[in-house]
C-alpha positions in Angstrom: 149.2 103.6 132.4 145.9 103.9 130.6 142.2 102.4 131.9 140.3 100.5 129.4 136.9 102.2 129.5 133.8 99.3 128.5 130.5 100.8 128.1 127.8 99.2 129.9 125.3 97.7 127.8 121.5 98.1 129.1 120.0 95.3 128.0 116.3 94.8 128.5 114.2 91.5 128.1 110.4 92.1 127.2 108.3 88.6 128.1 105.6 87.6 125.8 103.2 88.5 128.4 104.2 92.1 128.7 104.1 92.7 125.1 100.7 91.7 124.8 99.6 94.1 127.3 101.5 97.2 125.4 99.6 96.0 122.5 96.2 95.7 124.2 96.8 99.5 125.5 97.7 100.5 122.2 94.5 99.1 120.4 91.4 101.2 120.0 88.1 100.4 121.9 85.6 100.3 119.0 81.6 99.8 119.2 80.3 98.5 116.5 76.8 99.1 115.7 74.3 98.6 112.3 71.7 100.6 111.0 68.5 100.2 108.9 67.3 102.7 106.6 63.7 102.3 104.4 61.7 104.4 101.8 58.8 103.7 100.2 58.4 104.6 96.5 55.6 104.1 93.7 56.7 101.3 91.2 56.6 102.1 87.7 57.4 98.7 86.1 55.4 95.3 86.8 56.3 91.8 85.0 52.7 89.6 84.6 53.3 85.5 83.9 50.7 84.3 81.9 50.3 80.4 81.3 48.8 78.1 78.8 48.2 74.4 80.1 46.4 71.8 77.9 46.0 67.9 78.3 45.9 66.0 74.6 46.1 62.0 73.7 49.5 62.7 72.2 52.4 64.7 72.9 52.5 66.3 69.5 48.8 66.8 70.0 49.6 68.7 73.5 52.0 71.0 71.8 50.5 71.9 68.8 46.9 73.0 70.8 49.4 74.7 73.5 51.2 76.7 70.4 47.9 77.5 69.1 46.1 79.2 72.0 49.8 80.6 73.0 49.8 82.6 69.5 46.3 83.7 70.3 47.7 85.2 73.9 51.1 86.6 72.8 48.5 88.6 69.8 46.3 90.2 72.1 49.5 91.3 74.0 50.3 92.9 70.8 47.0 94.3 70.0 47.9 96.3 73.6 50.6 97.8 71.8 53.2 95.7 73.9 56.3 95.0 71.9 57.7 91.3 71.0 61.0 92.4 72.8 58.9 92.7 76.1 57.4 89.1 75.7 59.6 86.2 76.9 58.8 82.5 77.0 59.4 82.0 81.1 58.9 78.2 81.1 57.6 75.2 78.9 57.1 71.6 79.7 55.7 68.6 78.2 55.3 65.1 80.1 52.8 61.9 80.5 49.9 62.2 82.7 49.6 59.0 84.5 46.4 57.6 86.0 47.3 55.3 89.5 44.8 52.8 90.6 45.3 50.4 93.7 47.0 47.2 92.6 47.3 48.0 88.7 49.8 49.6 86.8 50.1 53.0 85.9 47.6 54.2 82.8 48.7 56.8 80.5 45.7 59.0 80.0 47.6 61.7 78.0 50.1 64.4 77.3 50.5 68.0 79.3 51.8 70.9 77.7 52.5 73.7 79.9 53.9 77.1 78.4 54.6 80.2 80.4 55.6 84.0 79.1 56.5 86.9 81.0 55.1 90.4 80.1 57.3 93.0 81.4 55.3 96.3 81.5 56.7 100.4 81.7 53.3 101.3 82.6 51.8 99.6 85.7 48.2 100.8 84.8 48.3 97.9 81.9 48.4 95.2 84.6 44.5 94.7 84.5 44.1 94.8 80.6 47.2 92.2 80.0 45.3 89.9 82.6 41.9 90.1 81.1 43.1 90.0 77.5 45.1 87.4 78.3 42.4 84.7 79.9 40.1 86.0 77.0 42.6 84.9 74.6 43.0 81.3 75.9 45.6 82.0 79.1 44.8 79.1 82.3 47.0 80.8 84.8 48.5 83.5 85.9 51.5 82.4 88.4 52.3 86.0 89.4 52.6 89.8 88.9 56.0 91.6 90.4 55.9 95.3 90.8 59.3 97.3 90.7 61.3 100.5 90.7 63.2 101.4 87.1 64.7 104.2 88.1 65.9 103.4 92.4 69.2 105.3 92.6 68.0 108.2 94.7 65.5 106.1 96.4 68.6 103.6 97.3 70.7 107.0 98.2 68.2 108.0 100.7 67.8 104.5 102.5 71.3 104.4 103.0 71.4 108.1 104.5 68.7 106.8 106.9 70.4 103.6 107.5 73.5 106.0 108.9 71.5 107.9 110.7 70.3 104.8 112.6 73.6 103.7 113.3 74.5 106.9 114.7 71.6 107.2 117.1 72.3 103.6 118.1 76.4 104.7 118.5 75.2 107.5 121.0 72.6 106.0 123.1 75.0 102.9 123.5 78.4 104.9 124.1 76.5 107.4 126.9 74.8 104.2 128.3 78.5 102.6 128.8 79.7 106.4 130.3 81.8 106.4 127.1 82.2 109.2 124.4 82.6 108.5 120.7 85.9 110.0 119.3 85.8 109.0 115.4 84.6 106.5 112.6 87.1 103.8 112.5 85.2 102.4 109.4 81.8 102.0 107.7 80.4 99.0 105.7 77.6 98.9 103.4 75.0 96.3 102.4 73.5 96.9 99.4 70.6 98.7 99.1 67.9 96.5 97.6 64.2 96.6 96.3 62.0 94.7 98.6 58.3 93.5 97.3 55.9 92.3 100.1 53.9 89.2 99.4 50.7 91.3 100.4 51.8 94.2 97.9 48.7 93.3 95.7 45.5 92.5 95.7 43.6 91.2 93.0 39.7 90.8 92.5 36.9 90.7 90.2 34.3 93.3 89.5 31.6 93.4 86.8 32.2 97.1 85.0 29.0 99.4 83.7 29.3 97.2 80.1 28.8 93.8 81.7 32.5 92.7 81.1 34.7 91.4 84.2 37.8 93.5 84.8 40.6 92.8 87.1 41.4 95.9 89.1 45.0 95.9 90.6 46.6 97.3 93.1 49.8 98.0 93.0 51.1 99.7 96.6 54.3 100.8 97.5 57.4 98.7 96.9 60.0 99.4 99.7 63.9 100.5 99.0 66.1 98.7 102.0 69.9 99.5 103.0 71.8 98.7 105.9 75.2 99.8 106.7 77.6 98.6 109.7 79.5 101.3 111.5 82.9 100.8 113.9 83.3 103.8 116.0 86.5 104.3 118.4 85.4 105.3 121.6 87.2 106.9 124.8 
């Protein structure tokens, strides 16, 4: 009589807890650090905002007189060989000017008209002449000057390289302090390199020249290109 052989099946049951422990053992231990790189560079472009504001009895008078003055300001810019495509209207408003007195209804004083243009310059040395010529032509305000760098690709690359080196130095210091070693890089995330213009980056003052004409010297200073990275290191 032949014996019937029945193979034995070994069934292993994994509990959720044991699976979780196995998963944790397989996961890489990581160290995450950030790095910032800064590069200073001389600006080669500038934007100057000149404004004209008038108060007249009617809105039409305010608009007409404002337009006449602003046209003189624009003509002054063109005399500096600044092309029309580098001059753009950035703001224009007309609104009623009201006078308020206690226990009385508001009284209409007149209408204000405000017009603002932005002049973009490829030569930062022209900023002073733009300001002086604009004020002489009738501009009543200078709302801001912004310096920038037209071709900043190389500066951005250098800033990111510095950011990576800083992150590496941080990672090595932290790993050594924790008694660990850096094995490899898991991933790198870049923060876009951007141009930073400090608020105190420019100085404006007036002084008398030998010709007796008041000039406005402008110091452009330096602008910053700042880049950042976040690096995840695998440690052992």
